[in-house]
DOMIDO-69509 format. One record per residue (C-alpha): x, y, z. Coordinates in steps of 0.02 Angstrom, whole numbers, plus 32768, in hexadecimal, padded with zeros to 4 digits. Example, Ala and Ser with C-alpha at 12.3 -4.5 7.8 and 13.67 -1.06 7.14 Angstrom:
BEGIN
X = 8267	Y = 7F1F	Z = 8186
X = 82AC	Y = 7FCB	Z = 8165
***
This chain:
BEGIN
X = 8000	Y = 8000	Z = 8000
X = 8092	Y = 8077	Z = 801F
X = 80CE	Y = 8068	Z = 7F6A
X = 802C	Y = 80B2	Z = 7F22
X = 8021	Y = 814B	Z = 7EB7
X = 801F	Y = 81F3	Z = 7F13
X = 7F61	Y = 81FC	Z = 7F02
X = 7F51	Y = 8156	Z = 7F5F
X = 7FBC	Y = 8199	Z = 7FEC
X = 7F4C	Y = 822D	Z = 8015
X = 7F26	Y = 8236	Z = 80D0
X = 7FAF	Y = 81C1	Z = 810B
X = 7FEA	Y = 8240	Z = 818C
X = 7F6A	Y = 8265	Z = 8213
X = 7F62	Y = 82DD	Z = 82A7
X = 7F1A	Y = 826F	Z = 8331
X = 7EE8	Y = 8305	Z = 839D
X = 7ECC	Y = 838D	Z = 8319
X = 7E7D	Y = 840F	Z = 838C
X = 7ED2	Y = 8436	Z = 8432
X = 7EA4	Y = 84BF	Z = 84AE
X = 7F0C	Y = 84D9	Z = 854C
X = 7F1F	Y = 855F	Z = 85CF
X = 7FC1	Y = 85BF	Z = 85D2
X = 8042	Y = 855D	Z = 8636
X = 7FFB	Y = 84B2	Z = 860B
X = 805A	Y = 8437	Z = 859D
X = 802A	Y = 8416	Z = 84E8
X = 803E	Y = 8368	Z = 849C
X = 801A	Y = 834B	Z = 83E3
X = 801A	Y = 829A	Z = 839A
X = 8031	Y = 8272	Z = 82E3
X = 8009	Y = 81CB	Z = 828F
X = 8064	Y = 8195	Z = 81F1
X = 8001	Y = 8109	Z = 819D
X = 8085	Y = 80D4	Z = 811F
X = 810F	Y = 8057	Z = 8144
X = 81C3	Y = 8084	Z = 8124
X = 81BE	Y = 813E	Z = 814B
X = 8263	Y = 8169	Z = 819E
X = 825D	Y = 81D4	Z = 823B
X = 82D0	Y = 8252	Z = 81E5
X = 8247	Y = 8267	Z = 8162
X = 81C8	Y = 82A4	Z = 81E4
X = 81CB	Y = 835F	Z = 8208
X = 8167	Y = 83D5	Z = 8276
X = 8138	Y = 8489	Z = 8252
X = 80E3	Y = 8516	Z = 82B0
X = 808E	Y = 8597	Z = 8241
X = 80FD	Y = 855E	Z = 81B0
X = 81A4	Y = 8564	Z = 820D
X = 8200	Y = 84C3	Z = 8234
X = 820B	Y = 848D	Z = 82EB
X = 829D	Y = 8426	Z = 832C
X = 8281	Y = 8427	Z = 83E9
X = 8205	Y = 83C2	Z = 844F
X = 81F7	Y = 8335	Z = 83CE
X = 81F9	Y = 827F	Z = 8407
X = 827F	Y = 8207	Z = 83C8
X = 8204	Y = 81B2	Z = 8352
X = 81D2	Y = 8261	Z = 8315
X = 8118	Y = 823C	Z = 832D
X = 80FA	Y = 82A6	Z = 83C9
X = 811B	Y = 835E	Z = 83E4
X = 811A	Y = 83A1	Z = 8497
X = 8117	Y = 8457	Z = 84CC
X = 8135	Y = 846C	Z = 8586
X = 80E9	Y = 84FB	Z = 85EA
X = 808F	Y = 8548	Z = 8555
X = 808A	Y = 8602	Z = 8538
X = 8009	Y = 8666	Z = 84D6
X = 8083	Y = 8672	Z = 8444
X = 8082	Y = 85B2	Z = 8436
X = 7FD2	Y = 85C9	Z = 83EF
X = 7FCA	Y = 859E	Z = 8335
X = 7FC5	Y = 8519	Z = 82AE
X = 803E	Y = 8488	Z = 82C2
X = 8061	Y = 8410	Z = 8232
X = 80A4	Y = 835F	Z = 8231
X = 80EF	Y = 8338	Z = 8186
X = 8133	Y = 8292	Z = 8147
X = 818B	Y = 8269	Z = 80A5
X = 8195	Y = 81BD	Z = 8051
X = 81FC	Y = 81BF	Z = 7FB3
X = 81C0	Y = 8254	Z = 7F4F
X = 8115	Y = 825E	Z = 7FA4
X = 80F5	Y = 82D0	Z = 8039
X = 8058	Y = 82D2	Z = 80A5
X = 802C	Y = 8339	Z = 813E
X = 7FA2	Y = 8361	Z = 81BA
X = 7F83	Y = 83F8	Z = 8229
X = 7F63	Y = 8415	Z = 82E1
X = 7F08	Y = 84B3	Z = 8317
X = 7F4C	Y = 84E5	Z = 83C2
X = 7EFC	Y = 856A	Z = 842E
X = 7F54	Y = 85A8	Z = 84CA
X = 7EDF	Y = 8608	Z = 853B
X = 7F35	Y = 8690	Z = 85A0
X = 7EF8	Y = 86CB	Z = 8649
X = 7E68	Y = 8746	Z = 864D
X = 7E95	Y = 87F9	Z = 8675
X = 7E31	Y = 8866	Z = 86EC
X = 7E32	Y = 8923	Z = 86F0
X = 7E0D	Y = 8988	Z = 878C
X = 7DB2	Y = 8A30	Z = 8788
X = 7E5C	Y = 8A84	Z = 87A4
X = 7E9E	Y = 8A39	Z = 8700
X = 7F0F	Y = 89B5	Z = 874F
X = 7F0B	Y = 8909	Z = 86FB
X = 7F36	Y = 8860	Z = 8746
X = 7F25	Y = 87A9	Z = 8716
X = 7EA7	Y = 8724	Z = 8744
X = 7ED1	Y = 86D4	Z = 87EB
X = 7F35	Y = 876A	Z = 8828
X = 7F03	Y = 87EB	Z = 88AA
X = 7F0F	Y = 88A7	Z = 889B
X = 7F0A	Y = 891F	Z = 8930
X = 7ED6	Y = 89CD	Z = 88F6
X = 7EE4	Y = 8A07	Z = 89AB
X = 7F21	Y = 89BA	Z = 8A4E
X = 7E6D	Y = 8992	Z = 8A7D
X = 7E2B	Y = 894D	Z = 89D7
X = 7E59	Y = 88AA	Z = 897E
X = 7E1B	Y = 887D	Z = 88D0
X = 7E1D	Y = 87D2	Z = 887A
X = 7E11	Y = 87A5	Z = 87C1
X = 7DAF	Y = 8709	Z = 878F
X = 7DB9	Y = 8696	Z = 86F7
X = 7D36	Y = 86FC	Z = 869A
X = 7D9A	Y = 879E	Z = 86A9
X = 7D23	Y = 87E8	Z = 872B
X = 7D69	Y = 8836	Z = 87C8
X = 7D22	Y = 8847	Z = 8876
X = 7D63	Y = 88B8	Z = 88FE
X = 7D48	Y = 88A1	Z = 89B9
X = 7D80	Y = 88F4	Z = 8A57
X = 7E21	Y = 88A8	Z = 8A98
X = 7E23	Y = 8881	Z = 8B51
X = 7EC1	Y = 88BE	Z = 8BA6
X = 7EC2	Y = 8823	Z = 8C15
X = 7EB5	Y = 8885	Z = 8CB7
X = 7E35	Y = 883D	Z = 8D2E
X = 7DAA	Y = 88AA	Z = 8D71
X = 7DA2	Y = 88A7	Z = 8E2F
X = 7D17	Y = 8859	Z = 8E96
X = 7C89	Y = 8859	Z = 8EC4
X = 7C49	Y = 87FD	Z = 8E28
X = 7C98	Y = 8871	Z = 8DA8
X = 7C6B	Y = 8884	Z = 8CF2
X = 7CDA	Y = 88CE	Z = 8C6A
X = 7C7F	Y = 8945	Z = 8BF6
X = 7CC4	Y = 8995	Z = 8B57
X = 7C85	Y = 8A3A	Z = 8B11
X = 7C7D	Y = 8A68	Z = 8A57
X = 7D39	Y = 8A8E	Z = 8A56
X = 7D5E	Y = 89E5	Z = 8AAA
X = 7D94	Y = 8A37	Z = 8B4D
X = 7D7E	Y = 89B6	Z = 8BD8
X = 7D21	Y = 89E4	Z = 8C76
X = 7D06	Y = 8970	Z = 8D09
X = 7C58	Y = 897F	Z = 8D53
X = 7C07	Y = 8924	Z = 8DE4
X = 7B80	Y = 88A5	Z = 8DBB
X = 7AF0	Y = 88C4	Z = 8DB9
X = 7AF9	Y = 8975	Z = 8D72
X = 7A6C	Y = 89F0	Z = 8D7F
X = 7A51	Y = 8A88	Z = 8D13
X = 79BF	Y = 8AFD	Z = 8D24
X = 7990	Y = 8BA9	Z = 8CE6
X = 7905	Y = 8C1B	Z = 8D1F
X = 78CE	Y = 8CCC	Z = 8CF6
X = 7970	Y = 8D0B	Z = 8CA8
X = 798B	Y = 8CDB	Z = 8BEF
X = 7A48	Y = 8CCD	Z = 8C0F
X = 7A8F	Y = 8C3E	Z = 8C74
X = 7B31	Y = 8BE4	Z = 8C99
X = 7B38	Y = 8B26	Z = 8CA1
X = 7B9A	Y = 8AC1	Z = 8D20
X = 7C2E	Y = 8AB6	Z = 8CA8
X = 7C3A	Y = 8B73	Z = 8C97
X = 7BEC	Y = 8B80	Z = 8BE8
X = 7B7C	Y = 8C17	Z = 8BCC
X = 7AD6	Y = 8C08	Z = 8B70
X = 7A47	Y = 8C7A	Z = 8B41
X = 7997	Y = 8C33	Z = 8B43
X = 7901	Y = 8C9C	Z = 8B14
X = 787B	Y = 8C16	Z = 8B0E
X = 77E0	Y = 8C23	Z = 8AA0
***
């Protein structure tokens, strides 16, 4: 079968895993099958986006490994084999997904899985969808008894208040809460 005419040999090189998607940092492994006997390993070549690759290829030349992939490893890989004067090849489409990037209101960007502290009292996280969430960061100092509660205002300033707290306002439309915040209330 391997001595056929070139037309008969069409498709004798096959990408066994033709579509590969990995996250940045993961390994890529591409496996090529050559279905014709007598192809020498020196007659099997690998290419990425048309340029020959010489590193990461197994001894039998049928497997290409890329360790700790980067976004620029994304592309079309080709396994090509030559038997006599006939050459056949097959492609692998490789997608390397980089981390999502979040952007804070102050213009600062950071990657998925990392934290960003716009102030000493605020910590923001970035999730795998590229959305960020900011929360007040506790300074770790314990509030003192009896039965304390830590409360954070809009600027994430921590105040320790006794539990239970009581806030009341009467007659005057201006009042100060137990944490020292001032409010104006002119009910309807």
